Phi, psi and omega in degrees: 000323186285330174293323176301313180296323180290321180291322183289329178293315182292318183291321178302314180298320181293323170307315177296318179296324180293316178302324183285316175298325182285330175286327175292321179297318178294324180291316176306312180299320179295315181298320177299315176305309179307311182297315180298317180296321181300314181295322179299311180300323179295312182300317176303316184289325181294322181294316181297317186291317179300316183293321176300313178299318178298325180295313180299317182294321182291318181295319175295321174297318179296322179291322176296314183292328177287325179291331189276348183275000000 
């Protein structure tokens, strides 16, 4: 009888460990997805900033040329 209780207790504790590992795996997958989305957002913003800087430079050159004429 004592062995049966021991076996059932060990099985119950093992089940809790599996559930905890599953939750940790899910949390890690979500964090990875958040990081990937953040990287994509950062890349998009860098492209937009680069385009804005290029446009500003072009306008500055145009104004310099217009002032020189």
